[in-house]
C-alpha positions in Angstrom: -1.2 74.6 160.7 1.4 75.9 158.1 -0.3 79.1 157.6 -0.2 79.2 161.7 3.4 78.8 161.7 3.5 81.4 158.5 1.7 83.9 160.5 4.0 83.6 164.0 7.0 83.5 161.8 8.4 86.8 163.0 7.2 86.2 166.8 9.4 82.6 166.9 12.6 84.7 165.3 12.5 87.3 167.7 11.7 84.3 170.8 14.9 82.3 169.3 16.9 85.7 169.1 15.9 86.4 172.4 17.0 82.8 174.3 20.0 82.6 172.0 21.3 86.6 173.5 20.4 85.5 176.8 22.5 82.6 176.9 25.2 84.1 175.2 25.0 87.0 178.1 25.4 84.2 180.6 29.2 84.2 179.6 29.5 87.8 180.6 26.8 89.3 183.0 24.4 87.9 185.6 21.4 85.9 185.1 19.4 89.1 185.8 21.6 91.2 183.4 21.5 88.5 180.8 17.9 87.7 181.2 17.3 92.0 180.6 19.7 91.3 177.4 16.8 88.5 176.3 13.6 90.6 176.7 15.6 93.8 175.3 16.2 91.5 172.3 13.2 90.2 171.7 11.3 94.1 172.0 13.8 95.0 169.1 13.2 92.1 167.3 9.3 92.6 167.4 9.8 96.6 166.9 11.9 95.9 163.4 10.0 92.4 162.1 6.7 94.2 163.3 5.2 91.1 163.9 2.9 92.4 166.5 1.7 96.0 166.1 4.2 98.6 167.7 2.2 99.8 170.7 1.3 96.0 171.5 4.8 95.6 171.6 5.7 98.7 173.3 3.1 97.4 176.5 5.2 94.1 176.9 7.3 95.2 179.6 4.4 96.1 181.7 4.3 92.2 182.1 7.9 90.8 180.9 10.0 93.1 183.5 8.0 92.1 186.7 7.3 88.5 185.6 11.3 87.9 185.0 11.8 90.0 188.1 13.9 92.6 186.3 11.7 95.4 187.8 8.6 95.3 189.8 5.5 96.5 188.3 5.7 99.6 190.5 8.7 100.3 188.9 7.7 99.7 185.2 4.0 101.5 185.0 5.5 105.0 186.2 7.8 105.2 183.0 4.5 105.4 181.0 3.8 108.6 182.4 7.4 110.0 181.8 7.0 113.8 181.6 8.2 114.1 178.1 5.6 112.1 177.0 3.5 115.4 178.1 5.5 117.2 175.6 4.7 114.9 172.6 1.4 114.9 174.0 1.1 119.2 173.3 3.2 118.9 170.1 0.8 116.2 168.5 -2.4 118.8 169.6 -0.5 121.6 167.9 0.5 119.1 164.5 -3.3 118.5 164.6 -4.0 122.0 164.3 -1.7 122.5 161.8 -3.2 119.7 159.7 -6.5 120.8 160.2 -6.9 124.7 159.2 -3.8 123.5 156.5 -1.3 125.8 157.2 1.2 122.7 156.2 0.2 124.1 152.6 1.5 127.5 153.4 4.7 125.8 154.8 5.4 123.8 152.2 5.4 126.2 149.3 7.0 128.4 151.3 9.5 125.8 152.1 9.5 124.8 148.7 10.2 128.4 146.9 14.0 128.2 147.6 15.1 124.8 146.3 15.0 123.0 143.0 11.8 121.5 142.3 13.7 117.9 142.1 13.4 114.5 144.8 16.7 115.8 145.7 16.3 119.4 146.1 13.2 118.6 148.3 14.8 116.6 150.4 17.4 118.9 150.9 15.0 121.1 151.7 13.4 119.6 154.6 16.4 118.3 156.0 18.5 121.7 155.8 15.2 123.6 157.2 14.6 121.0 159.9 18.1 121.3 161.1 18.6 124.9 161.1 15.4 125.6 162.8 16.2 122.4 165.7 19.5 124.3 166.5 17.7 126.7 168.1 14.2 125.0 169.5 13.5 121.7 170.5 14.3 118.6 167.5 11.1 117.4 169.2 9.0 120.4 168.4 10.6 121.5 164.7 9.9 117.6 163.7 6.3 117.8 165.1 5.7 121.1 163.2 7.2 120.0 160.1 5.7 116.1 159.7 2.8 117.7 157.9 4.3 119.5 155.5 6.3 116.2 154.7 3.3 113.9 154.5 1.3 116.5 152.1 4.1 117.1 149.5 3.7 113.9 147.9 0.6 110.8 147.3 3.6 108.7 146.3 4.6 106.5 149.3 8.3 106.4 148.2 8.6 109.8 148.5 6.3 110.1 151.7 8.8 108.2 153.4 12.1 109.7 152.3 10.8 113.2 152.8 9.5 112.3 156.4 13.0 110.8 157.2 14.8 113.8 155.5 12.8 115.7 158.4 13.6 113.3 161.1 17.5 113.0 160.7 18.0 117.0 159.5 16.3 117.4 163.1 18.8 115.0 164.8 21.7 116.3 162.7 21.1 120.0 163.8 20.2 119.5 167.0 24.0 119.1 168.0 25.0 122.7 166.6 24.0 124.6 169.8 24.0 123.5 173.4 20.2 123.8 173.7 19.6 122.2 170.7 18.4 118.6 171.9 18.6 117.1 175.9 22.1 115.1 175.3 23.8 118.2 174.8 22.4 120.1 178.2 23.1 116.7 179.9 26.7 117.0 179.0 26.6 120.9 179.9 25.2 120.2 183.2 27.7 117.2 184.0 30.7 119.2 183.1 29.7 122.2 185.6 28.4 119.7 188.5 32.1 118.0 188.2 33.4 121.5 188.5 35.0 120.4 184.9 36.2 122.9 182.0 33.1 124.1 180.5 32.6 125.0 176.9 31.1 128.5 175.7 27.6 128.5 173.5 30.1 130.0 170.3 32.8 127.4 171.0 30.5 124.6 171.0 28.9 126.0 167.8 32.2 126.1 166.0 33.4 122.3 167.1 29.9 121.4 165.8 29.9 123.4 162.6 32.1 121.0 160.7 30.1 117.8 161.6 26.6 119.4 160.7 27.8 120.5 157.6 29.3 117.4 156.4 26.2 115.5 157.6 23.6 117.8 155.7 26.1 117.3 152.5 25.8 113.1 152.8 22.5 112.4 154.6 20.2 113.6 152.0 22.2 112.4 149.2 22.0 109.1 151.0 18.1 109.0 151.5 17.3 110.1 147.7 18.8 107.1 146.8 16.5 104.7 144.4 13.7 107.1 144.6 15.3 110.0 142.6 13.9 109.3 139.4 10.0 109.2 141.0 8.0 112.0 139.7 7.5 115.1 141.5 4.9 116.3 138.9 2.9 119.0 140.7 5.1 119.5 144.2 6.1 123.2 144.6 4.2 124.3 141.2 1.6 126.2 143.0 1.9 129.9 144.1 2.3 130.8 147.8 -1.0 130.7 149.0 -2.7 133.6 151.3 -3.4 133.3 154.7 -6.5 132.5 156.0 -7.6 134.4 159.1 -7.8 131.0 160.6 -4.2 130.1 159.6 -2.7 133.9 160.3 -4.3 133.2 164.2 -2.3 130.1 164.0 0.8 130.9 162.8 0.5 133.9 165.2 0.7 131.0 168.2 3.4 129.1 166.4 5.5 132.1 166.4 4.6 132.8 169.9 5.1 129.7 171.1 8.5 129.8 169.3 9.4 133.3 170.9 8.5 131.2 174.8 10.7 128.4 174.1 13.6 130.4 172.7 13.0 132.8 176.1 12.8 130.1 178.1 16.3 128.6 176.9 17.8 132.3 177.4 16.1 132.8 180.6 17.9 129.6 182.0 21.0 130.2 180.1 21.7 133.8 181.8 19.4 133.8 184.9 18.8 130.2 186.1 15.1 130.1 186.1 13.9 127.4 184.2 10.6 127.2 182.3 9.4 123.8 181.6 9.4 123.3 178.0 7.1 120.5 178.5 4.3 122.4 180.5 4.8 124.8 177.6 4.4 122.7 174.8 1.0 120.6 176.5 0.0 124.2 177.5 -0.1 125.6 173.7 -1.6 122.3 172.6 -4.8 122.3 175.2 -4.5 126.2 173.7 -6.0 124.2 170.8 -9.4 123.4 172.7 -10.2 126.9 173.6 -13.0 128.3 172.4 -12.6 131.7 169.5 -8.3 130.8 170.4 -8.2 127.1 169.3 -9.3 125.3 166.4 -9.9 121.8 167.6 -12.4 119.5 169.0 -12.2 116.2 171.3 -12.8 114.2 168.3 -9.6 115.0 166.5 -7.7 113.6 168.8 -8.9 110.2 167.8 -5.9 109.6 165.5 -3.3 110.8 167.5 -0.4 108.4 167.5 -0.5 106.7 171.4 1.5 104.1 170.2 4.6 106.6 170.0 3.4 107.0 173.5 3.3 103.8 174.6 6.7 103.3 172.9 8.8 105.9 175.1 7.2 104.5 178.2 9.3 101.3 177.2 12.2 103.1 176.4 12.4 104.8 179.8 11.5 101.0 181.2 14.8 99.8 179.6 16.8 103.0 180.8 15.9 102.1 184.3 16.2 98.5 184.2 19.8 99.0 182.9 20.8 101.0 186.1 18.8 98.8 188.4 19.9 95.6 187.6 23.6 96.9 187.5 24.1 96.2 183.9 25.4 99.9 182.9 28.1 99.7 185.1 29.0 96.3 184.2 29.3 97.2 181.0 31.4 100.3 182.1 33.9 97.9 183.8 34.4 95.9 180.2 34.5 98.8 178.3 37.5 99.8 180.3 39.5 98.1 178.1 38.8 100.6 175.2 41.6 103.1 177.0 44.1 100.5 176.2 43.7 101.5 172.1 44.6 104.5 170.1 42.6 107.6 170.5 41.2 107.5 167.2 39.7 104.0 167.3 38.8 105.1 171.0 36.6 107.6 169.6 34.9 105.1 167.0 34.2 102.2 169.6 32.7 104.8 171.7 30.3 106.4 169.1 30.1 102.8 168.0 28.6 101.9 171.5 26.7 104.9 171.8 25.1 105.2 168.9 23.9 101.7 168.5 22.7 101.1 172.1 20.8 104.1 171.9 18.5 102.6 169.4 17.0 100.4 171.8 16.4 103.3 174.8 16.3 106.9 175.0 18.9 109.1 173.8 18.4 111.4 177.1 18.1 108.3 179.3 21.7 106.5 177.8 23.4 109.9 178.0 22.5 110.1 181.4 24.4 106.4 181.9 27.3 107.0 179.2 28.6 110.5 180.2 29.5 109.4 183.6 30.7 105.6 182.3 33.2 107.3 179.7 34.4 110.2 182.4 35.4 107.1 184.7 38.3 106.2 182.2 38.8 109.6 180.7 40.6 110.8 184.0 43.6 108.9 182.8 43.9 111.5 179.7 44.6 115.0 179.2 41.5 117.3 179.9 41.7 118.4 175.9 41.1 114.3 175.3 38.7 113.6 178.1 36.3 117.1 176.8 36.6 115.1 173.3 35.6 111.9 174.2 32.5 112.9 176.7 31.6 115.4 173.4 31.6 112.5 171.2 29.6 110.0 173.2 27.1 113.1 173.6 26.9 113.8 170.2 26.3 109.9 169.0 23.5 109.2 171.6 21.7 112.1 169.0 22.9 110.1 165.9 21.0 106.8 166.0 18.5 106.5 162.6 17.1 103.0 162.9 14.7 102.6 165.2 11.7 104.8 166.5 12.7 104.5 169.7 16.1 106.1 169.6 15.4 109.7 169.3 12.3 112.0 169.3 12.5 113.0 165.3 12.4 109.3 164.9 9.6 108.5 167.2 7.8 111.4 165.9 7.9 110.4 161.9 7.3 106.9 162.8 3.5 108.6 164.0 2.6 109.0 160.6 2.0 105.2 160.1 3.6 105.5 156.9 7.1 104.2 157.3 8.1 100.7 158.1 10.0 99.8 161.0 12.0 98.0 158.4 12.9 100.8 156.0 13.7 103.2 158.7 16.2 100.3 160.2 17.7 99.3 156.4 18.7 103.5 156.1 18.7 104.0 159.6 21.9 101.8 159.9 23.7 103.2 157.2 23.3 106.6 158.4 24.7 105.2 161.7 27.9 104.3 160.2 28.2 107.4 158.3 27.7 109.9 161.5 30.2 107.7 163.9 32.7 107.7 161.2 32.1 111.8 160.7 31.6 112.4 164.2 34.8 110.3 165.2 36.9 111.9 162.2 35.9 115.6 163.1 36.7 115.0 166.9 39.9 113.3 166.0 41.3 116.1 163.4 39.5 118.9 164.6 38.8 119.3 167.7 42.0 118.7 169.5 42.8 122.2 167.6 39.7 123.9 168.4 39.8 123.1 172.7 
């Protein structure tokens, strides 16, 4: 009996917290909204304490949301076939191909040749490379491409975890550098244009975000190195850069072609208003991996594809839909109007805290779509400059959530390696969240007002 209770300990803790949060929420929200808060608490706790497999917990909304009357099954199910999921499928296929032809060995040797052969140097190498590439290409795509490199570098599990986190966090940090780096940025730009508000030019955006990115790329890799600095890195980066085989050259060429198409797609949309769908592009290149004489994969190669991450995103999109359908998002917005009366710096801190920790349990894209209109409503009483700074703070904070895999695509991708315990990501990510929120608020308060 005791052993059974011990095995179910994590589940009972999650259930207890869910009931507690549901009861507490009834003092502020409607019963339906309180039930939603309780269900989200249950899911997040189970994701974090790993009492059940990630994929199993991610399928719970299909049963729980209809059962408790939050959403119907017909409203929940389509979220598990969201177009973003097909972007991941294509990316995973490319990542599998990179590993199969061992192209990641070439990438890793090339990458490490520019940095010191120490734990700190390797973490900085991964984070900076990931950040710079993610500023011009999708942070999702870059994390998928670099993950095999991070996995290959060491057999030491402690180092593997930190190298993977460096890749993911670097992608999130660098994704804010340009308007095209990550989806929340583009949502804000689109919102400003749609509402005929002052827009931010490409160069102006980069100018404003550069201090945030530089500070974060200085602090976060150092944070990731804590506790592992003394681990042995013997053998890492000592090999000469290998010559590319015929298959590796062909795949390298395909990756370059993909990068050109993705970048070209963004530029075409920017200057001509015609959009090539990134999701279809990446899925198309992923399927190309199975074509004779072109690709490298057979269907059996997909057996190890991390389908649990696809389920995780389905759960995230369902939570976002429930926020909107139940009116919880607008209810929270009304309560946040109290923020409008506090000093501007602390307002930025509160907004960044709210967005960064809220997006831990739902897609940053979905949350930005909800948060930007919320904060726009009470930014109307401010000067245009302060209003823009507030909206930009909310947008960037959506990318600076480092605790849970559901928070941002890079987090979810490295979790698909099945190497990182969620508890470890949550522990390190909580500190990274607080650092990111503080850095963002300080730069926004001290510098952005001068830059605008």
